[in-house]
DOPA-451805 format. One line per field, with one value per residue: residue number from 1; x, y, z of N, C-alpha, C, O in turn. Coordinates in steps of 0.1 Angstrom, whole numbers, plus 5000, padded with zeros to 4 digits. Example, Ala and Ser with C-alpha at 12.3 -4.5 7.8 and 13.67 -1.06 7.14 Angstrom:
2
k: (1/2);
nxx: (5132/5128);
nyy: (4943/4978);
nzz: (5078/5071);
caxx: (5123/5137);
cayy: (4955/4989);
cazz: (5078/5071);
cxx: (5132/5129);
cyy: (4967/5000);
czz: (5078/5079);
oxx: (5142/5134);
oyy: (4967/5011);
ozz: (5085/5080);
//
This chain:
263
k: (1/2/3/4/5/6/7/8/9/10/11/12/13/14/15/16/17/18/19/20/21/22/23/24/25/26/27/28/29/30/31/32/33/34/35/36/37/38/39/40/41/42/43/44/45/46/47/48/49/50/51/52/53/54/55/56/57/58/59/60/61/62/63/64/65/66/67/68/69/70/71/72/73/74/75/76/77/78/79/80/81/82/83/84/85/86/87/88/89/90/91/92/93/94/95/96/97/98/99/100/101/102/103/104/105/106/107/108/109/110/111/112/113/114/115/116/117/118/119/120/121/122/123/124/125/126/127/128/129/130/131/132/133/134/135/136/137/138/139/140/141/142/143/144/145/146/147/148/149/150/151/152/153/154/155/156/157/158/159/160/161/162/163/164/165/166/167/168/169/170/171/172/173/174/175/176/177/178/179/180/181/182/183/184/185/186/187/188/189/190/191/192/193/194/195/196/197/198/199/200/201/202/203/204/205/206/207/208/209/210/211/212/213/214/215/216/217/218/219/220/221/222/223/224/225/226/227/228/229/230/231/232/233/234/235/236/237/238/239/240/241/242/243/244/245/246/247/248/249/250/251/252/253/254/255/256/257/258/259/260/261/262/263);
nxx: (4007/4009/3981/3949/3954/3982/3984/3973/3990/4014/4008/4003/4028/4036/4017/4022/4007/3985/3953/3922/3898/3877/3862/3878/3901/3889/3882/3908/3920/3904/3909/3936/3934/3918/3934/3955/3978/4007/4028/4019/4002/4020/4030/4017/4017/4012/4013/4008/4001/3999/3983/3981/3973/3999/3997/3982/3999/4019/4007/4005/4032/4038/4034/4057/4063/4058/4071/4083/4085/4088/4076/4099/4104/4127/4139/4119/4092/4064/4029/4002/3982/3961/3945/3912/3888/3855/3825/3809/3828/3841/3849/3848/3874/3875/3862/3867/3885/3917/3928/3908/3876/3849/3818/3801/3812/3793/3775/3788/3812/3821/3824/3844/3866/3871/3877/3901/3918/3919/3930/3954/3968/3969/3985/4008/4016/4020/4042/4060/4064/4074/4098/4111/4113/4095/4066/4031/4030/4055/4074/4103/4103/4116/4144/4166/4165/4175/4171/4158/4171/4153/4150/4149/4129/4106/4099/4080/4055/4023/4008/3986/3991/3995/4012/4029/4034/4050/4038/4044/4034/4031/4004/3997/4007/3993/3967/3970/3974/3949/3932/3937/3934/3910/3893/3866/3874/3895/3911/3890/3898/3921/3907/3889/3907/3917/3894/3891/3914/3907/3887/3902/3916/3895/3889/3912/3921/3898/3889/3905/3899/3872/3876/3891/3873/3854/3868/3886/3882/3854/3852/3859/3882/3886/3894/3908/3896/3873/3861/3855/3836/3815/3809/3798/3776/3762/3756/3735/3739/3736/3754/3773/3795/3811/3811/3824/3851/3865/3880/3866/3870/3876/3852/3834/3843/3838/3810/3804/3811/3793/3768/3764/3746/3731/3743);
nyy: (4998/5012/5031/5047/5052/5055/5080/5097/5091/5101/5129/5133/5134/5160/5174/5165/5147/5118/5106/5095/5085/5073/5094/5116/5110/5112/5139/5151/5141/5152/5179/5181/5174/5195/5217/5212/5198/5178/5159/5140/5123/5112/5091/5069/5043/5027/4998/4989/4963/4966/4964/4979/4999/5012/5039/5049/5044/5062/5086/5081/5081/5107/5116/5120/5113/5088/5054/5033/5001/4986/4961/4946/4950/4947/4924/4905/4890/4907/4902/4893/4914/4941/4973/4982/5008/5009/5012/5033/5051/5062/5091/5123/5148/5174/5206/5228/5221/5211/5188/5170/5152/5153/5152/5120/5093/5078/5049/5038/5052/5046/5018/5016/5029/5012/4989/4997/5001/4976/4961/4974/4969/4941/4937/4951/4935/4910/4917/4923/4897/4884/4896/4889/4863/4843/4823/4829/4816/4819/4802/4792/4802/4799/4783/4790/4817/4849/4862/4892/4917/4921/4946/4962/4952/4957/4983/4983/4981/4995/5023/5012/4987/4965/4971/4963/4969/4974/4998/5022/5044/5072/5081/5109/5118/5101/5110/5134/5125/5113/5134/5148/5127/5114/5132/5149/5160/5145/5121/5095/5068/5068/5079/5059/5041/5055/5057/5030/5028/5047/5034/5014/5030/5038/5014/5010/5032/5044/5066/5087/5087/5095/5121/5131/5130/5148/5173/5177/5162/5166/5192/5228/5250/5284/5314/5346/5367/5354/5349/5374/5381/5363/5373/5398/5390/5378/5400/5410/5420/5421/5404/5400/5383/5403/5424/5413/5412/5389/5367/5350/5322/5319/5329/5310/5287/5294/5297/5270/5258/5271/5266/5238/5220/5232/5239);
nzz: (4977/5006/5021/5029/5056/5056/5044/5063/5085/5075/5073/5100/5112/5106/5120/5146/5159/5158/5143/5157/5149/5122/5111/5117/5101/5076/5076/5078/5054/5035/5040/5033/5006/4996/5000/4984/4993/4989/4996/5016/5001/4984/4998/4993/4968/4936/4915/4882/4858/4825/4794/4763/4734/4713/4706/4727/4748/4744/4752/4779/4787/4787/4812/4832/4858/4864/4868/4844/4828/4799/4777/4755/4721/4709/4719/4720/4701/4690/4697/4675/4677/4676/4678/4669/4665/4679/4658/4667/4677/4657/4641/4624/4618/4642/4637/4653/4672/4671/4681/4684/4680/4657/4641/4639/4618/4591/4577/4546/4548/4574/4573/4554/4566/4588/4575/4562/4584/4595/4573/4568/4593/4593/4571/4578/4600/4587/4570/4590/4603/4581/4576/4600/4595/4604/4612/4621/4645/4655/4647/4627/4593/4568/4565/4548/4545/4557/4591/4599/4622/4652/4664/4642/4625/4639/4633/4613/4623/4632/4651/4663/4673/4701/4731/4762/4797/4829/4852/4874/4900/4923/4945/4945/4920/4904/4907/4894/4868/4863/4865/4841/4821/4826/4820/4803/4779/4770/4748/4737/4740/4758/4779/4786/4795/4817/4833/4842/4857/4876/4889/4901/4919/4936/4949/4963/4979/4996/5011/5003/4976/4976/4985/4965/4943/4952/4956/4935/4910/4904/4909/4903/4889/4891/4876/4888/4874/4864/4888/4896/4877/4885/4910/4903/4889/4911/4924/4910/4885/4850/4826/4797/4773/4761/4779/4801/4804/4798/4774/4745/4747/4775/4785/4776/4788/4815/4815/4810/4834/4852/4841/4833/4820/4801/4778);
caxx: (4017/4003/3966/3944/3961/3996/3983/3970/4002/4024/4004/4004/4041/4036/4009/4027/3998/3977/3939/3917/3886/3876/3857/3890/3908/3882/3884/3921/3923/3896/3916/3948/3930/3912/3944/3965/3990/4011/4036/4012/3996/4031/4033/4010/4021/4006/4020/3999/4006/3990/3984/3974/3979/4011/3994/3978/4011/4027/4000/4008/4046/4038/4034/4071/4065/4056/4082/4078/4093/4080/4079/4108/4103/4141/4142/4108/4083/4051/4018/3994/3971/3960/3932/3904/3877/3841/3819/3804/3839/3847/3844/3856/3882/3867/3865/3871/3896/3927/3932/3896/3867/3837/3806/3804/3810/3781/3774/3799/3825/3825/3829/3857/3877/3874/3884/3915/3925/3922/3939/3968/3974/3972/3996/4020/4021/4026/4055/4069/4068/4082/4112/4117/4113/4088/4052/4023/4032/4068/4083/4110/4095/4124/4158/4176/4163/4180/4162/4161/4171/4140/4149/4146/4116/4095/4095/4070/4042/4017/4006/3975/3995/3995/4024/4025/4044/4047/4036/4043/4032/4025/3990/3997/4009/3982/3956/3972/3971/3934/3925/3939/3931/3896/3885/3857/3881/3906/3907/3881/3905/3928/3897/3884/3918/3917/3882/3894/3924/3900/3880/3912/3919/3884/3890/3925/3921/3884/3887/3912/3891/3860/3880/3895/3861/3847/3876/3894/3876/3841/3853/3863/3891/3881/3904/3904/3887/3861/3855/3849/3823/3805/3805/3790/3763/3755/3751/3723/3743/3735/3767/3776/3810/3817/3812/3829/3865/3870/3880/3855/3872/3874/3838/3827/3847/3831/3796/3803/3811/3781/3756/3769/3735/3723/3751);
cayy: (5002/5023/5032/5059/5054/5060/5094/5103/5089/5111/5142/5134/5138/5174/5180/5161/5137/5111/5107/5083/5080/5074/5107/5125/5106/5118/5154/5155/5139/5163/5192/5180/5175/5208/5227/5208/5193/5167/5149/5129/5114/5105/5080/5057/5040/5015/4993/4982/4956/4972/4961/4990/5002/5021/5054/5053/5044/5075/5096/5078/5085/5122/5117/5116/5110/5073/5045/5024/4991/4982/4949/4951/4943/4944/4911/4895/4892/4912/4894/4898/4921/4955/4979/4990/5014/5006/5021/5045/5060/5068/5105/5132/5157/5185/5219/5238/5215/5205/5175/5164/5146/5160/5144/5106/5088/5069/5041/5033/5058/5038/5005/5018/5032/5000/4979/5002/4999/4961/4956/4979/4963/4928/4938/4954/4923/4901/4921/4921/4883/4880/4901/4881/4849/4834/4823/4835/4809/4822/4792/4796/4800/4794/4783/4796/4831/4856/4868/4906/4921/4925/4960/4969/4947/4964/4996/4981/4980/5008/5027/5006/4974/4965/4969/4961/4974/4977/5012/5024/5058/5075/5086/5123/5120/5094/5119/5144/5117/5110/5147/5151/5117/5110/5144/5147/5165/5136/5112/5084/5056/5070/5082/5046/5035/5063/5053/5018/5032/5055/5024/5008/5039/5038/5002/5010/5043/5048/5080/5097/5087/5104/5135/5135/5133/5160/5185/5178/5157/5172/5206/5236/5261/5296/5325/5358/5374/5347/5351/5388/5380/5357/5383/5408/5383/5376/5413/5413/5427/5412/5404/5392/5381/5416/5432/5405/5413/5376/5364/5341/5309/5320/5331/5297/5278/5298/5293/5256/5255/5276/5261/5226/5212/5241/5243);
cazz: (4986/5014/5020/5035/5069/5053/5042/5076/5093/5070/5077/5114/5115/5106/5131/5159/5165/5148/5145/5164/5144/5107/5107/5117/5089/5065/5077/5075/5040/5028/5042/5025/4992/4994/5000/4975/4999/4980/5001/5023/4991/4978/5007/4987/4954/4930/4903/4873/4846/4815/4780/4757/4721/4714/4706/4741/4757/4742/4760/4793/4791/4789/4827/4835/4872/4866/4864/4833/4822/4788/4768/4744/4708/4704/4723/4718/4690/4694/4693/4664/4684/4673/4682/4660/4672/4676/4648/4673/4681/4644/4639/4615/4625/4647/4630/4663/4681/4663/4686/4689/4670/4653/4638/4637/4604/4590/4566/4539/4553/4586/4569/4546/4575/4596/4565/4560/4596/4597/4563/4570/4604/4589/4561/4586/4608/4577/4567/4602/4605/4570/4579/4610/4589/4613/4609/4632/4658/4660/4642/4615/4581/4557/4570/4539/4544/4569/4600/4602/4636/4657/4666/4629/4620/4647/4627/4603/4630/4633/4664/4670/4679/4715/4739/4776/4806/4843/4853/4889/4902/4936/4945/4942/4906/4898/4906/4883/4855/4862/4862/4827/4812/4828/4817/4791/4767/4767/4738/4742/4743/4770/4789/4790/4803/4830/4841/4848/4867/4887/4897/4910/4930/4945/4957/4970/4990/4995/5017/4994/4963/4978/4986/4951/4935/4957/4956/4923/4898/4901/4913/4892/4892/4885/4876/4895/4865/4864/4901/4896/4870/4893/4921/4897/4887/4923/4928/4902/4872/4838/4820/4785/4771/4757/4791/4812/4805/4794/4760/4741/4753/4789/4788/4773/4799/4827/4814/4811/4848/4859/4835/4825/4813/4792/4766);
cxx: (4013/3988/3962/3952/3975/3995/3981/3983/4013/4021/4005/4017/4042/4029/4013/4017/3990/3962/3934/3905/3886/3871/3869/3899/3902/3884/3898/3925/3916/3904/3929/3945/3926/3923/3957/3979/3994/4018/4029/4006/4008/4035/4027/4015/4013/4013/4010/4007/3995/3993/3975/3981/3990/4007/3988/3990/4019/4020/4004/4022/4048/4039/4047/4073/4063/4069/4076/4089/4085/4085/4088/4107/4117/4145/4132/4100/4069/4040/4010/3981/3971/3946/3925/3892/3864/3835/3814/3815/3846/3841/3853/3864/3873/3872/3870/3882/3905/3931/3919/3887/3855/3825/3810/3803/3798/3783/3786/3812/3830/3831/3843/3868/3881/3881/3899/3923/3929/3932/3953/3975/3978/3984/4009/4025/4027/4040/4065/4073/4076/4097/4119/4118/4107/4073/4044/4025/4047/4078/4090/4102/4104/4139/4168/4175/4168/4169/4166/4162/4157/4139/4146/4132/4104/4090/4083/4056/4036/4013/3994/3978/3997/4009/4020/4037/4040/4048/4034/4043/4027/4011/3989/3998/3998/3970/3957/3969/3956/3927/3926/3932/3916/3887/3877/3864/3892/3901/3900/3889/3913/3919/3892/3894/3918/3906/3884/3904/3917/3892/3889/3915/3908/3885/3902/3925/3908/3882/3893/3905/3879/3864/3885/3883/3855/3855/3884/3886/3863/3840/3857/3873/3887/3891/3899/3894/3873/3853/3848/3836/3812/3800/3795/3776/3755/3749/3739/3727/3741/3748/3768/3791/3817/3820/3819/3844/3872/3870/3869/3857/3870/3860/3830/3830/3840/3817/3794/3803/3798/3768/3759/3758/3727/3731/3753);
cyy: (5014/5024/5045/5062/5059/5075/5102/5102/5100/5125/5144/5137/5153/5180/5176/5151/5130/5113/5094/5077/5082/5088/5118/5122/5113/5133/5158/5153/5149/5176/5192/5181/5189/5219/5223/5205/5180/5156/5137/5118/5107/5093/5067/5056/5028/5011/4985/4974/4959/4967/4972/4993/5013/5035/5058/5053/5057/5086/5094/5083/5100/5125/5112/5112/5095/5066/5035/5014/4984/4969/4954/4943/4942/4929/4900/4899/4896/4903/4901/4903/4936/4960/4985/4995/5008/5016/5034/5055/5066/5081/5113/5141/5169/5198/5229/5233/5207/5191/5167/5158/5154/5151/5129/5103/5079/5060/5036/5039/5050/5025/5006/5021/5020/4990/4984/4999/4984/4957/4961/4972/4948/4928/4941/4942/4912/4904/4920/4907/4878/4884/4893/4866/4839/4834/4829/4829/4812/4812/4796/4793/4794/4795/4789/4811/4838/4862/4883/4909/4926/4940/4968/4965/4954/4977/4995/4981/4994/5010/5020/4992/4976/4963/4966/4966/4973/4992/5015/5039/5060/5081/5100/5125/5112/5102/5130/5137/5116/5123/5151/5140/5111/5122/5142/5152/5156/5127/5100/5073/5057/5073/5069/5039/5042/5059/5040/5020/5039/5045/5017/5017/5039/5026/5002/5020/5050/5063/5090/5098/5096/5118/5140/5139/5146/5173/5187/5175/5164/5187/5215/5247/5273/5307/5337/5366/5368/5348/5364/5389/5374/5366/5394/5402/5381/5389/5418/5419/5416/5414/5395/5391/5394/5425/5425/5407/5400/5375/5354/5327/5309/5321/5317/5287/5281/5294/5278/5251/5259/5269/5248/5219/5220/5245/5231);
czz: (4994/5012/5026/5048/5067/5050/5055/5085/5088/5074/5092/5119/5116/5117/5145/5166/5154/5150/5151/5158/5129/5103/5108/5105/5077/5064/5073/5060/5031/5028/5033/5010/4988/4992/4992/4981/4991/4987/5009/5013/4984/4986/5002/4972/4949/4917/4895/4862/4835/4801/4773/4743/4722/4714/4719/4750/4756/4750/4775/4796/4791/4804/4832/4849/4874/4862/4855/4829/4812/4782/4757/4732/4701/4708/4720/4706/4695/4689/4682/4671/4681/4676/4670/4667/4669/4666/4655/4678/4668/4641/4630/4624/4630/4640/4640/4672/4673/4668/4691/4677/4669/4652/4635/4622/4603/4577/4559/4543/4565/4582/4562/4556/4583/4587/4563/4572/4598/4586/4565/4582/4601/4580/4568/4593/4599/4573/4578/4604/4593/4572/4590/4606/4599/4609/4621/4645/4663/4655/4630/4603/4570/4562/4561/4538/4557/4578/4603/4617/4641/4660/4653/4624/4627/4641/4618/4610/4632/4648/4671/4675/4694/4721/4753/4785/4821/4845/4868/4891/4917/4934/4941/4926/4898/4897/4896/4869/4853/4859/4848/4818/4814/4825/4804/4778/4763/4755/4744/4747/4756/4782/4794/4799/4817/4839/4848/4860/4879/4895/4906/4922/4941/4955/4966/4982/4990/5000/5007/4981/4965/4979/4973/4942/4939/4954/4944/4911/4894/4906/4901/4897/4884/4886/4884/4887/4865/4877/4902/4889/4878/4904/4915/4894/4900/4928/4920/4888/4861/4829/4808/4783/4769/4770/4803/4814/4801/4779/4757/4747/4768/4793/4786/4784/4812/4827/4815/4825/4855/4854/4826/4817/4804/4780/4757);
oxx: (4013/3982/3970/3955/3980/4005/3988/3986/4019/4029/4008/4019/4049/4033/4009/4020/3989/3958/3941/3901/3893/3876/3869/3904/3909/3886/3899/3931/3921/3905/3932/3953/3930/3922/3968/3989/3985/4016/4034/4007/4005/4044/4030/4017/4009/4018/4004/4018/3984/4005/3964/3992/3990/4014/3990/3991/4024/4027/4005/4024/4058/4044/4048/4084/4065/4077/4066/4100/4076/4097/4085/4109/4119/4153/4135/4100/4063/4041/4011/3970/3982/3936/3931/3886/3862/3839/3815/3812/3855/3829/3865/3862/3865/3884/3876/3888/3902/3936/3920/3891/3850/3823/3820/3795/3794/3790/3795/3822/3842/3842/3851/3879/3893/3890/3908/3935/3940/3942/3962/3987/3989/3993/4019/4037/4036/4049/4077/4085/4085/4106/4131/4125/4112/4068/4050/4022/4050/4090/4085/4096/4099/4145/4179/4183/4165/4158/4177/4154/4151/4128/4142/4125/4094/4079/4077/4046/4044/4015/3992/3970/4000/4017/4008/4049/4028/4057/4023/4051/4020/4008/3980/3989/3995/3963/3948/3963/3952/3917/3916/3926/3911/3875/3882/3860/3898/3889/3903/3886/3913/3922/3889/3891/3920/3907/3880/3902/3921/3892/3886/3916/3910/3881/3902/3928/3906/3875/3887/3904/3877/3857/3882/3884/3850/3850/3890/3883/3861/3830/3860/3872/3886/3896/3887/3885/3863/3841/3838/3827/3801/3788/3786/3766/3743/3739/3734/3718/3745/3751/3763/3799/3828/3830/3820/3849/3885/3862/3864/3848/3864/3855/3822/3821/3836/3811/3784/3797/3793/3759/3757/3762/3717/3725/3760);
oyy: (5025/5019/5054/5074/5067/5082/5112/5112/5105/5133/5155/5143/5159/5191/5181/5148/5134/5122/5084/5066/5090/5093/5127/5132/5119/5139/5168/5162/5153/5183/5201/5187/5194/5228/5229/5208/5173/5144/5126/5106/5096/5085/5056/5065/5020/5020/4976/4977/4955/4967/4974/4990/5021/5043/5070/5062/5061/5095/5103/5088/5104/5135/5100/5107/5090/5071/5028/5018/4976/4967/4963/4931/4937/4923/4888/4911/4889/4897/4913/4897/4942/4952/4992/4988/5002/5027/5045/5066/5073/5082/5110/5142/5174/5200/5239/5242/5196/5183/5159/5159/5161/5142/5127/5109/5074/5063/5030/5032/5048/5021/4998/5015/5017/4983/4975/4994/4981/4949/4954/4969/4944/4919/4936/4940/4905/4896/4916/4905/4870/4877/4891/4858/4828/4843/4834/4835/4807/4812/4804/4782/4785/4805/4793/4817/4833/4866/4885/4903/4933/4945/4980/4973/4956/4982/5005/4982/5003/5002/5021/4985/4987/4955/4967/4966/4971/4999/5012/5047/5052/5086/5104/5132/5115/5102/5134/5143/5118/5124/5156/5143/5105/5121/5135/5148/5158/5125/5096/5068/5048/5070/5067/5033/5035/5059/5038/5014/5036/5046/5013/5012/5039/5027/4995/5016/5060/5071/5101/5109/5105/5127/5152/5149/5154/5183/5198/5183/5168/5193/5209/5251/5273/5309/5338/5372/5374/5350/5366/5396/5379/5366/5398/5409/5384/5390/5429/5423/5405/5426/5384/5397/5397/5432/5431/5405/5399/5380/5348/5321/5300/5315/5314/5280/5272/5289/5273/5241/5251/5267/5249/5212/5216/5253/5232);
ozz: (4988/5002/5029/5051/5075/5054/5057/5092/5097/5078/5097/5130/5125/5123/5155/5177/5143/5158/5150/5161/5123/5093/5099/5100/5069/5054/5066/5054/5021/5018/5026/5002/4977/4984/4993/4976/4986/4984/5007/5015/4978/4982/5006/4965/4957/4910/4900/4859/4837/4797/4776/4741/4731/4721/4723/4759/4765/4754/4782/4807/4795/4808/4836/4852/4885/4854/4858/4827/4815/4781/4750/4732/4690/4701/4718/4701/4703/4679/4680/4669/4683/4676/4662/4676/4659/4666/4648/4684/4670/4638/4629/4636/4622/4637/4636/4679/4668/4660/4700/4665/4678/4660/4629/4615/4613/4568/4566/4543/4566/4587/4564/4554/4585/4592/4563/4571/4601/4589/4563/4581/4604/4581/4565/4594/4602/4572/4576/4606/4595/4569/4590/4613/4601/4602/4631/4655/4674/4660/4622/4601/4563/4563/4566/4532/4568/4572/4608/4624/4634/4658/4654/4619/4621/4643/4615/4603/4634/4656/4683/4680/4699/4715/4756/4780/4824/4841/4873/4885/4922/4923/4933/4921/4887/4886/4889/4860/4842/4852/4842/4808/4805/4826/4795/4767/4752/4754/4755/4758/4765/4793/4807/4809/4827/4851/4860/4870/4890/4907/4917/4933/4953/4966/4976/4993/4983/4994/5005/4975/4956/4973/4969/4935/4930/4950/4941/4902/4883/4907/4890/4908/4872/4897/4887/4892/4865/4877/4908/4893/4878/4907/4921/4895/4900/4936/4922/4881/4862/4825/4808/4791/4774/4770/4814/4825/4802/4772/4767/4752/4773/4803/4795/4788/4820/4836/4820/4829/4863/4861/4814/4807/4799/4772/4747);
//
């Protein structure tokens, strides 16, 4: 709903005139992106039909600017579909980041965790269908046994079972979603989802996508204190964290921006 032209058209109302060439469209959209104008990008919207594990869905609904209509397990029976990570995504808890991953699991530990995830999901779904008194095909299992209400039986399913929904969002808020969820610090699974969404954005609004990558996704925001440190460095001063006026995390983040391939 809407495209690059809709962004230019909306901005043109403010300026009192439109653009005549693609190069002018690109220049205007880059300007709007660079200076964090929002309303012209809100003129574009997109609606997805998404299937994803429940634990990922809970991360998406953190973005309250999207409109969501989800498959209801109060009315329908969920499919026997659940997510298990690839072995190369199984990692121990990070020692420095309470919501991140550390070293990869190996050997028997990997097999044991994958077996637990599969067995628990299979057991949960078996209990779910038993309470509903249906078999895996959704047919009645035992006419003499009561069927538990679906809104209660669904409690037995774990967060790796799949749900699905329609998810509608405007371009301005979609870019905010992508900035957080396509970031290297995001959980792998939601990041993979965001990267697919980013590809959709590229095919939908090509000029806005290029401006977003240039001015938001691959750009950096630097604090006033960080900017002062950079100016001192450019003046030839040798600075370490203790003399920078930044705390250790701020210093580390600044160094990651300035020297991303050396840390």
